[in-house]
C-alpha positions in Angstrom: -0.1 0.0 0.1 1.1 3.6 -0.6 0.9 6.3 2.0 -2.5 7.7 0.3 -4.1 4.3 0.8 -2.9 3.8 4.4 -4.2 7.4 5.3 -7.5 6.6 3.8 -7.9 3.3 5.6 -6.8 4.7 9.0 -9.0 7.7 8.7 -11.9 5.4 8.1 -10.9 3.1 10.9 -10.9 6.1 13.4 -14.3 7.3 12.1 -15.7 4.0 12.8 -15.0 4.4 16.5 -17.8 5.5 18.7 -17.1 8.5 21.0 -17.0 6.3 24.0 -14.4 4.0 22.3 -12.3 7.1 21.6 -12.4 8.1 25.2 -11.8 4.6 26.5 -8.8 4.0 24.2 -7.4 7.5 24.9 -7.6 6.9 28.7 -5.7 3.6 28.2 -3.1 5.3 26.2 -2.7 8.0 28.8 -2.2 5.5 31.6 0.4 3.7 29.6 2.4 7.0 29.3 2.9 6.9 33.0 5.1 3.8 32.4 7.4 5.9 30.1 10.8 6.9 31.3 10.1 10.6 30.6 8.7 12.1 33.7 12.0 13.6 35.0 11.9 16.2 32.2 10.3 19.7 32.3 8.9 20.8 28.9 6.3 18.5 27.2 4.7 19.3 23.9 1.2 18.1 23.5 -1.1 18.3 20.5 -4.7 19.3 21.2 -7.2 17.0 19.6 -9.3 17.6 16.5 -12.5 16.2 17.9 -14.2 15.8 14.4 -11.4 13.6 13.2 -11.7 11.4 16.2 -8.1 11.9 17.2 -6.8 10.6 20.6 -8.3 12.7 23.4 -5.2 14.2 24.8 -7.0 15.8 27.7 -6.1 12.8 29.8 -2.4 13.2 29.0 -2.7 17.0 29.7 -4.1 16.2 33.2 -1.1 13.9 33.9 1.4 16.6 32.7 -0.2 19.2 34.9 -0.7 16.9 37.8 3.0 16.2 37.7 3.7 20.0 37.7 5.3 19.9 34.4 5.2 22.6 31.6 2.8 22.0 28.7 3.7 23.4 25.3 1.0 23.6 22.6 1.2 24.8 18.9 -0.2 27.3 16.5 -0.2 26.3 12.9 1.0 28.4 10.1 -0.8 27.1 6.9 1.2 29.4 4.6 4.5 27.5 5.2 3.3 24.5 7.2 5.3 25.4 10.3 4.4 25.4 14.0 4.9 28.2 16.5 5.0 26.9 20.2 3.5 28.4 23.4 3.4 27.7 27.0 -0.1 26.5 28.0 -1.2 28.4 31.1 -4.6 29.2 32.7 -4.6 32.5 30.8 -3.6 31.2 27.3 -6.5 32.0 25.1 -7.5 29.2 22.7 -9.5 29.2 19.5 -10.5 26.3 17.3 -9.2 27.2 13.7 -11.0 26.4 10.4 -9.6 22.8 10.4 -10.8 22.1 13.8 -7.5 22.4 15.7 -7.6 24.1 19.0 -4.7 26.5 19.2 -3.3 29.4 21.3 -4.2 32.8 19.9 -1.0 34.2 21.6 0.9 33.8 24.7 4.4 33.1 26.0 6.4 31.7 23.1 8.7 28.7 23.8 11.8 27.9 21.7 11.9 24.4 20.2 15.3 23.9 21.9 13.6 23.9 25.3 11.2 21.1 24.5 12.2 17.8 26.1 9.3 15.5 25.1 6.9 15.6 22.2 3.7 13.6 21.9 3.1 13.2 18.2 -0.1 12.7 16.3 -0.2 10.0 13.6 -2.6 7.9 11.5 -0.5 4.8 11.2 3.1 3.6 12.1 5.4 0.6 11.5 7.5 -1.5 13.7 10.5 0.7 13.0 9.0 3.8 14.5 8.2 5.5 11.2 4.8 7.3 11.0 2.1 8.5 8.6 0.5 11.8 9.5 -1.9 13.8 7.5 0.7 14.6 4.8 1.3 18.3 5.3 4.6 17.9 7.1 4.0 20.1 10.0 5.4 17.6 12.5 8.3 16.5 10.2 9.5 20.0 10.1 9.0 20.5 13.9 10.7 17.3 14.9 13.8 18.1 12.7 14.2 21.3 14.7 14.1 19.4 18.0 17.3 18.5 19.9 18.5 14.9 19.4 17.8 14.2 23.0 14.1 15.2 22.6 11.9 12.1 23.2 9.3 11.6 20.4 6.3 9.5 21.4 3.6 8.7 18.9 0.0 8.1 20.0 -2.2 5.5 18.2 -5.5 3.8 18.6 -4.2 0.9 16.5 -1.3 -1.5 16.3 1.6 -1.1 13.9 1.4 -1.9 10.3 2.9 -5.2 9.4 4.7 -3.8 6.3 7.5 -1.3 6.8 6.8 2.2 5.5 9.1 3.5 3.1 10.8 6.4 4.9 11.4 9.6 3.1 14.6 11.5 3.8 12.6 14.2 5.7 10.9 11.7 8.0 12.0 11.6 11.6 11.4 8.3 13.3 9.7 8.0 16.8 11.3 6.8 20.0 8.0 5.2 21.3 4.5 4.6 20.2 1.9 4.2 22.8 -1.3 2.2 21.9 -4.3 1.2 24.2 -2.7 -2.1 24.7 1.1 -1.5 24.7 4.1 0.7 24.5 6.5 0.0 21.5 10.1 1.2 21.8 12.3 1.8 18.8 16.1 1.6 19.2 18.0 4.1 17.0 
């Protein structure tokens, strides 16, 4: 299968989930994140879910990050150059849902990519080598390239890995972990 076919299949698989299944699986994923060796860090980048696309409900992970008194970083999308700008999430950070359904900060305290220790990465599908398929716009590929080599990259998926290996493009950045409702997969580099 090519990436377009995989995207189509996994979008359909997500849309087939009920809202209660999305929440149940999202909670299981969040609980598994507690087992990751990442909680001694300070800055955690988290994507805010696009509800209409039945993305993983990251509210559960957000509560964990806040409960551990860590700093949460969220992004604002620039659709002109497919880049992300990163902001500290505080009680006073104004959020607005953009035309694509993405909750984003309107403004706030900007954070340099070099400060980010952990990134929770959205994806549609992934393979057993830690390669991922996103929506195809390259926002996260560009962002992950800017991160320090020590930044931990964690994919979140409702589904198990693809059996076939994805053909990695030269701009693709592989993940360190993927967390599913049933397990944590670790990828050695």
